[in-house]
N, C-alpha and C positions, 0 to 999 in steps of 0.2 A: 122168214124162215132162214135159219143158220145153214151155211154150207157144210157138207160132210167133210171129214178129214181128207177123203180122196179128192174132192173138188178143191179144197184149200191147197193141198200139195200141188195139184196140177196147175193151179193159178200161179204158184211160185215159178214154175218152169215157163209159163206163158206170159209172165208179167211185162216183157218188153211192149206188147200190144196193150195190155191192160193199163199200164202206167202212162201210155202215150209218151214213150221216151223222147221222141223228137220234139214234141210240143213242150214237154217239161224242160228240156234243154233250151229251147228257144225262149221260153218265158224267163229263164234266168239270165240269158246273155244279151237280149236285145236292149236297146237304150233309146232314150228320147231327148227332149230339150236339154241343153247343157245347163248345169247349175254351177254356181261359182265356188263351191266348196273345194278345199284341198285337204288331203289327209294322208296318213301313212298306214301301212299294213298293221303296225302296232296299235294305232288308234282303233282300227276296226276290230282287231282281235280282243281288245279290252271290252268292247261292247258285246261281242259274241260271248265272252266269258260271263257277262251279266245275264245274257239270255238263257244260258244253259244251267245256271245255278239252281233254279227251282226244280230241275229234273234230277238233281243228285240227292241221294238219300242212302240209308244203310244197305238197301238191296239193289240200287241202281247207280251206275257211274256213267257219265256222259262227258265227252270232250269233242269239240269241233274248233277248227282254226284254219284261217287262210294260210296257204304256203306261198302264194304269189298273188299279186293284184296290181294290174297296170291299166289305168284309164286315161283317156284324153278328154278334151272338152265336150265330146259328143257321146262316147260309148266306152264300154269295157273292151279293151284290146286283148287282154288275156288275164286269166286268173286260175287259181287252183286251190283246193282245200282238201283236208282230211278230217276224219272224225270217227267216233264210235259211240255206241251205247251198249253197256253190258248189264245183265240182269240176272238176279238169283230169284227163282220162283219155287213153288211148292213141288213141282214135278221135274224141273230141268234147270239148267243154266244156259244162257245164250249171250252171244256177242255179235252185234250187227255193226260192221265196220265199213266205212268208206275209205278204202286203202289209198285211192287216188281219184280225184275228180278234176279234170283239166279242160280249159276252153281256150281257143286261140282264134281271133278274128282274122289274122293274116292280112292278105291284100283285100279281103272282103268278098272274093269270089267263092271261097270255100270255107266259111266259118265252121270250125270243127270242135266238137265236144266229145270227151271220152270219160269213161268211168270204170273203176275196178272195185267191185263190192264183194264182201265176204260175210256169210252168216254161219256162225259156229254154234251148233247144238247137236245133241244126240237124237238123230232123226228116228232111229228104231225105237228108242224109249218114248218119244213123243207120239208116234203114229202107229207103231207096230209094223212088223215085217210084211204082214198080209196086205196092208194098205199100200205100202211102198211097191210091192210086186204088182198090185192091181193098177196103180197109177202108171208105172213103167210100161205096162202092157197097153195102155190107152194113149200114150203120148204121140204115137204116129198119127192117130186120128185127130188129136188136138192140134198138131202142126198143120195138117191139111185144112182144118177149120180156120186156123190163124191166117194161112196163106189166102184162103178164099175171102176173108174179111178185107185184106189189103186190095185184092183184085176188085172186090165190090166197090171199094172207094175210088180206085184209080184206073180200072180197066186195063187196057193193053199198055198203058204208060208205065206200069210197074212190073219188074221182073223179080219174083220172090223165090228164094231157095230156103227151105226149111227141112231139116233132116236130123236124125239121130246119128251122131258121129261116134259114139262109144256106148256099149252096153256090156257090163261085166257082171257075171253071176258067180256065186260061190258053188261049192261042190253039191250043195243041197238044192241048187236052182234059185236061190234067193238073190235079188238084185243088190249088188254092192256099189256099182258106179253107173251113172247115166250122164251123158254129155250131149247137149243139143246145140244146134247153130241155126240162127235166123239171119239171112242176108236179104237186102232189098236194094234195087237200083231203079231210079226214076228217069224216064225219058220225057222231058217237058214237052217235046214236040208232039207226043201222042196223047196228051191229056184229053179226057172227054170234054165235050162242050159245056157240061155242067160244072166243071172244075176249073177255076181260074188259077193262074200261076201264083197269085198272092195268097191262095188258100192252101198251097202245098208247103208243108213244113220242112221237108228234107230232100236231099239229093241221093244220098246213099246211107244205108244202115247196116251195121254188122254187130250181132249180139251172140255171145256164147254163154250158156248156162250149164254148169256141171254140179252134180250132187253125188255125195257118197254118204256113208253112215255118220260122218262127223259134221255134215252141214252142206252149204251151197256156196257156189261162187258165181259171179256174173261179171263178164268183161264186155264192154260195149263201146262202139264209136259211131257217131252220127255226123255226117257232113250236112249242115243246114242249108236251106235255100235262102240266099240273101235278099230275095225279092218277096219272101213271105211277109204277110201283113204285120206280123209281130215285130218286125224290124223297123216299122215305120215310126216317125218322130213322135207320135202321140202315145207310144207304148212305153211302159216302165220296164227296166231290165236291171242287171246287177249294179250298174253305176248308180241308178236312182235308189235302189234298195240300200246301198252302202251310205249314200249321202243322207238319206232320211234316217237311217239307223243312228248316224252320228249326231243328229239333232233330236234324238229321242222321239221320233214321230210314232204316235200310238198305233196307228193302223199298220205301219211297217213292223213294229214289234209283234203285233198280233199275228200277222201273216207268217213271219219267220218262226214264231213259236208254234204255229200250226204244223209247219214242216218238221220241226224237232219233235213235236208231239206224235207225229206219224211214226217216226222211228221208235219212240218210247212205247207206243201202243203195240207196235209190231213185236217188240221184244217181250212185252207183257203177255201177249197172246201165245207166243212160242213156249215160254217157260211154264205155262199152265196147261198145255196140251197133254193128254194122256190117252192111250189106246182104249 
C-alpha cells in the first residue's frame, strides 16, 4: 500500500529517526584494517565523476564531490563533501542539495558528523494546501511518537527534546512556515541491561527541520560513540570505500551508486507529485 501524501510529508519532517541518521553517519566514517593505497582528493573526485555520469540526462543534473579528505593508515580523520541532484518533471521542478556534509574524528573521544541539506520545490503545487495544513496539525503527535521510540530503545539513558519551534500562518490560516527541532543526549551509565555500550551509535544528536512553501531544509549534528561496534577493526568505512573505489571494486561501485540512486529517486518522486 502506498503512503498518502499526508504520511509522506510527515515522514520528511520525522526523517532523522527514519533514516537512522546516527547509524548512517557511523557507517560512512568508521574504518577497518589499513590498506596500502595512497591517493589525492583529485583522484577520488575523478572516480566520483564517473559514478554520477549515468544519472545525468536532459531532465536530471547531478553533481557530487569531496571538498576535503584526510586519512591516516587506519581511518578517515576528517572529510567533507557537497552535491546536488536537480530534476525537471511533469508536475514540478526540484533540487535536492547537500550544501555541506562534514566529519571530524578529532581526538577520538567525540567523532562528530554534521550535515546541511536543502530540498527546493513548490510544496503547495505538489501536495495542496489542505494536506500541508493537516500535516502541520499532526506534527506534535508525530514528535511525541518519535520521542517514545527513542525511549523504548534506550530507557532512562536518553533525554529527548522534540518540539515545534516555529509555526507561521497567513491571513487565511494556511500554514506558511513550520520549524521542528529534535535533540537527544545519551547517558551511558544509565543504559538498560539489554543494551550494551557497543550497540549505542551516538552520544548526542541535534536536528532542525524547517519547511516553507518553497521547500525544506535540514541541519543536523551527531556526536558518535567511539565505542560503537561500527568503529571496530572489521568494519568498512569511508577510508575503505575510497580505496576500493580507486581500484574499481564492483561491490563498492554498486553500493555507492545505490546511495546516489536514492537521491535520484527522491527527486523523481517529488517532481511527479500532484494534489
